[in-house]
C-alpha positions in Angstrom: -17.8 -14.8 -15.8 -16.1 -17.7 -13.8 -16.9 -17.1 -10.1 -13.7 -16.7 -8.1 -12.9 -20.0 -5.8 -11.2 -20.0 -2.5 -8.6 -22.9 -1.2 -8.6 -24.7 2.0 -6.2 -21.9 3.6 -7.9 -19.2 2.0 -11.5 -20.3 3.5 -10.1 -20.4 6.9 -8.8 -17.2 6.6 -12.2 -16.0 5.6 -14.2 -17.1 8.3 -11.4 -16.2 10.9 -11.5 -12.9 10.0 -15.2 -12.5 9.5 -15.6 -14.0 13.0 -13.0 -12.0 14.7 -14.0 -8.6 12.4 -11.3 -6.4 10.5 -9.2 -6.2 13.6 -8.1 -10.0 13.4 -4.9 -11.7 12.4 -4.7 -11.4 8.6 -2.5 -14.5 6.8 -1.5 -14.7 3.2 -2.5 -17.8 1.8 -1.9 -18.8 -2.0 -4.5 -19.5 -4.6 -5.9 -22.4 -5.3 -9.1 -23.9 -7.0 -11.8 -24.5 -3.9 -15.4 -23.2 -2.9 -17.1 -19.9 -4.5 -18.2 -16.9 -2.2 -21.6 -18.2 -2.3 -20.8 -21.7 -1.4 -18.6 -19.7 1.7 -21.7 -17.5 2.4 -24.4 -20.6 2.7 -21.6 -22.2 5.0 -21.7 -18.9 6.8 -25.2 -19.0 7.5 -25.1 -22.7 9.2 -22.5 -21.8 11.5 -24.0 -18.0 12.6 -22.1 -15.3 10.5 -23.3 -13.2 8.3 -23.3 -13.2 4.3 -22.0 -9.7 4.6 -19.2 -10.5 7.1 -18.1 -13.1 4.6 -18.0 -10.9 1.8 -16.2 -8.5 3.4 -13.5 -10.8 4.6 -13.3 -12.4 1.0 -12.7 -9.2 -0.3 -10.1 -7.7 2.2 -8.1 -11.7 1.3 -8.7 -10.6 -2.4 -7.0 -6.9 -1.5 -4.2 -8.4 0.5 -3.3 -10.5 -2.5 -2.8 -7.9 -5.0 -0.2 -6.3 -2.7 3.0 -5.5 -3.9 5.7 -3.3 -2.7 9.1 -1.5 -4.0 12.1 -2.1 -2.2 15.4 -0.6 -1.7 18.2 -2.2 -0.3 15.1 -4.3 1.4 13.4 -1.9 2.7 10.1 -1.0 1.8 10.4 2.2 -0.6 7.3 1.8 -2.4 3.6 0.5 -1.4 0.7 -0.4 -4.0 -2.5 -2.2 -4.1 -4.7 -3.5 -6.9 -8.6 -4.8 -6.1 -11.0 -5.9 -9.1 -14.2 -4.2 -8.3 -16.2 -6.6 -10.4 -18.8 -3.8 -11.2 -18.8 -0.4 -12.4 -18.0 2.9 -10.4 -20.4 5.7 -10.9 -19.4 9.1 -11.5 -20.8 10.2 -7.9 -18.7 7.0 -6.5 -15.7 8.4 -7.8 -16.3 11.7 -6.8 -16.7 10.5 -3.4 -13.8 8.3 -3.2 -11.9 12.0 -4.3 -13.6 13.6 -1.0 -12.1 10.5 0.8 -8.4 10.4 -0.6 -8.0 13.8 0.0 -8.7 13.4 3.6 -7.3 10.3 4.4 -4.1 11.7 2.9 -4.5 15.2 3.8 -3.8 16.4 0.0 -5.7 18.0 -2.3 -4.4 16.2 -5.3 -5.3 16.5 -9.1 -8.0 14.4 -11.0 -7.7 13.5 -14.7 -10.0 11.6 -17.1 -9.0 10.0 -20.3 -12.4 8.1 -21.8 -12.8 5.4 -19.0 -9.7 6.1 -17.1 -9.5 8.4 -14.2 -7.1 9.0 -12.1 -6.2 11.2 -8.8 -2.4 11.9 -8.1 -0.9 14.2 -5.8 3.1 13.8 -6.4 4.2 10.3 -5.9 0.9 9.2 -4.7 -1.6 7.5 -7.6 -5.1 6.4 -7.8 -6.0 4.8 -10.7 -9.7 3.6 -11.8 -9.6 1.5 -15.1 -12.0 -0.4 -17.3 -12.1 -4.0 -17.5 -14.4 -6.6 -18.5 -16.1 -7.1 -15.4 -16.0 -3.4 -14.3 -13.5 -1.4 -13.0 -9.8 -2.1 -11.5 -9.1 0.6 -8.7 -5.1 0.8 -8.3 -3.5 2.5 -5.8 0.2 3.0 -5.3 2.8 5.6 -3.7 6.5 6.0 -3.8 8.8 7.2 -0.5 10.7 10.1 -2.4 12.0 11.9 0.2 13.3 8.8 2.2 14.9 7.5 -1.2 16.4 10.7 -2.0 17.9 10.5 1.5 19.3 7.3 1.1 20.3 7.9 -1.8 22.5 10.8 -0.9 23.7 9.2 2.2 25.3 6.7 -0.4 26.8 9.3 -2.2 28.4 11.1 0.7 30.2 7.9 1.9 31.1 7.4 -1.8 33.1 10.8 -1.6 34.1 10.3 2.0 36.3 6.8 0.4 37.6 9.0 -2.8 38.9 11.6 -0.3 40.4 9.1 2.4 41.9 7.4 -0.6 43.5 10.5 -2.5 44.6 11.8 1.2 46.7 8.5 1.8 48.0 8.8 -1.5 49.1 12.2 -1.1 50.2 11.8 2.6 47.6 14.2 3.8 45.8 11.9 6.1 46.1 13.0 9.4 44.9 16.9 8.0 41.9 14.7 6.4 40.9 13.1 9.4 38.1 15.8 10.7 36.8 16.1 7.2 36.6 12.3 6.5 34.6 11.8 10.0 32.1 14.6 9.2 31.6 13.2 5.6 30.8 9.7 7.2 28.6 10.8 9.6 26.6 13.1 7.4 26.1 9.9 5.2 25.6 7.5 7.7 23.0 10.0 9.2 21.3 10.6 6.2 20.8 6.6 5.3 19.7 6.0 8.8 17.2 9.0 8.4 15.7 7.5 5.2 15.9 3.9 6.1 13.9 4.3 9.7 10.8 6.0 8.6 10.0 3.4 5.9 8.7 0.5 8.0 5.7 2.3 9.9 5.1 4.4 6.9 4.5 1.1 4.1 2.5 -0.4 6.6 0.1 2.7 7.0 -0.1 3.3 3.9 -1.0 -0.3 2.8 -3.5 -0.2 5.5 -5.3 3.0 4.4 -5.0 1.6 0.6 -6.8 -1.8 1.6 -9.6 0.2 3.6 -10.3 2.4 0.7 -10.4 -0.5 -1.6 -12.5 -2.7 0.4 -15.0 0.3 0.8 -15.3 0.6 -3.0 -14.8 -3.2 -3.4 -18.5 -3.3 -1.5 -21.8 -3.0 -2.9 -23.4 0.8 -2.7 -26.0 -0.3 -0.2 -23.4 -2.0 2.4 -22.5 -0.9 5.5 -19.5 1.6 4.9 -16.5 1.0 6.8 -16.1 3.2 9.9 -13.7 6.6 9.8 -10.7 4.9 12.4 -10.0 2.1 9.2 -9.1 5.4 7.3 -5.6 6.3 9.6 -4.5 9.4 8.6 -0.8 10.8 9.4 -0.8 14.2 7.6 1.7 13.0 5.2 0.7 12.7 0.9 3.7 10.6 -0.4 
C-alpha cells in the first residue's frame, strides 16, 4: 500500500492541530503530494510533539476531507463522513461501536450483517462498515427528514396560496378570499422557516459526532480513547 502523503498546507494544519489539541481550528486543505505520516511524526519528535498527537491530527484531517453534505435550497439537509480505517475492525470493536452509536445518538437502532458488510441504522441515520483492500471503510450518513418535510410542505402551501389568489382574482372574490390567503401564506412561510432554522445547528452537531466516532475507530486498539466530551449528544436520532 502506498503511504498517504500530505502537502504543505496539510502539514501546517496537522502540526497546528497536534500542538493545539482537538479544540483548535480545523482548516480545509487540498490534496497534493508531500510527506508521509512517518515523516511528519519524525519532524514532530524534533519539535517536541508526540507521534500520537500527529497521527490523531492527521486522522482528523483525513476525516474532514471525507466530509459530504446534501443541501436543499442551500441548506444542509444531509450530513456524511467517510474514513478509511486501513485496518480491519474486530467483532468486539464493531459491537463497542454499536454501543457508542446508541449512546451518542440516543437511539437503539438495528444492526445487520451481509458477509463482511455490516450496518447500523436508525431511520435516516446509517453507519456502514465496508471491506476494502486495506481493511475497512466506515461511512456515516444521515438526512433530516422532518426538516425536509416541513420545508416541502411550506412550499406546497405557498403554491396553494398562489393558486387560490389567482382564482379569487379571476372570479372577482378577492376581498372575501384575503383572510384565507393570508392564513395559508403565514402557514407556508412558518413551515419553511421552522424547517430551515433547525438545519445549521443540527448539521454542525452531526458532523462533530461523526468525526469524533470515526477518529476513535481509526485509532489503533491500544491507543488512548477519546474523552466522552468529544461525543456531544442532543437526544435526536435523525
